[in-house]
N, C-alpha and C positions, 0 to 999 in steps of 0.2 A: 633168832631173827631170820626169816624166810630169804633175805636178801643175802645174807653170810651162807646159808645152806645151798643157795643157789651156785656161788662163788665157789665153793667147795667141791660140790656137785659137777661143775664145770671143768674144775682142773682133774676130777677123777675121769671124767669122759675123755679129756685130752689124751691121759697119762694112758687109759685103757684104749684108745685107739676106736672109741664109739661115735662113729659121724654121725649117725641119725640123732641120738641122745645130747650129743654136742651141739649140732644146729638148732635142735629144738631149744636145748636151754639158754644157747645165744640169743634166740627171739624173744625167750623171757626174760633176759637180761636187758635187752633193748626197751619191752614195756616199763621195768623198772627207771631206766634212765629216761623216758619219756616221761615218767610220773614225776621223776625227780626236778626236770625241766621246769616244772610248774611251779615249785618253789625251790630256788637256789639255795636258801639257807639249809636245806636237809641235806645232812652227810648220808644217812641211812634211812631208806625209806621205811616208815612203820608198817607193820604186818597187815593192818586193814587196809592199806592201799596199797599194797602188793597183791592181797590175795582180790581186790576189785580190778587190779589190771590184768592178773592171770585170768580171772573169769569173763573178762572183757575178750582175751586172745582165745582162749577155749570156745567161747559163744561162735568166734570169728571160724574156727575149725569145724566146729560143728553146721555151719551154715554153709562150708566149704563142701563137707561130705554130702549134705542133702542136695547140693548142685551135682557134684559129679556121680553121685547115684542116678540123678537125673538123666544125665548123658550116658550112664552106661558105663563109667570108666574105673570099673574093679581095681586096677593096679592102684590107681592114685587115690580111692576110698581108702584102701589097705593101709598105703603110706602115710596119711592125714591121720586115720584112725590111731596108728603107731606115737603120733606125735599128740596127739589129744591124751592118751594113755599118760605119759609122760608128764604132761602139764597138772593133770589130774593129781599127780602126786604130791601138787604142792597146795593143792587146795582143801579147806577141810570138808569134812565128811557132810554129804548134804542131809537133809531132814527128810525123814521118810512120810509118807502121806499121813499117817496117824499121829506123826510128831507134829505136822504142821496143822491140823486139825484140833489137837490139844493147845499151841499154841495160839490160835485163834480165838477159839473158846475162852481161854484163860484172859487174853486181851479187851474181847468184846466186853466181858464180864466185869474186868477192872476198871475200864471204862465208862461202864455203863451204857454202852451205844445200843440204840434201839433201832435206828433207821439208816436208810442209806446217805442223808446227811452226813452221817459219821463215818462213811467209807474212808475219807483221805486221813483222818484221825487215826483211826484203827489202824490202816495199811502203813502208817509212818511208825506207829509203835511196833507192830509186826514185822516189818523189815529191819528195825534196829534191835529186835532181839533175835531175830535170824542171825544175824551178822552175816549175811550173803550166803548162808547155808541152804535157803529156801529156794526152790522154783518160783520167781515171780507170778507167773500165770496161775500156777496150784494156788497158791496165796491168794492171789484176788480173786478167785473163782471162790474159795473157802469163804472170805470174808463177806463178798456178796451173797453166797448163799444164807451166811448164819445173821444177817442184817435185813432181809428181805422175808 
């Protein structure tokens, strides 16, 4: 379970004195706790929910990097990129463009989708099968292209 791995890694970072890693892992832990607040009956957050929370945090970090680059703050960009690398250790490997194309092709074929009217149905199935590993914009563009 990702939550257990996160806790163990936090202990190791604390013992090793790695403050940057510890700080980032604490932020991930707070994301887990926020997700658990949504359903108080959960004792351990399921991996798909944890991955979604981590992806949302990674997206925020990427947006921050873009903003800092825009304002020319190289030091802050490097710091946040370091945090992002730590967060990405907890995320599944993303789908390549070729894998994404194949996934879209397979779903369109299986569902018998032929027009843009099927876009929502195809996207829902593609996202389910991608399990958070695919770039949403790329998948959407590929679906749109294959249906037009």
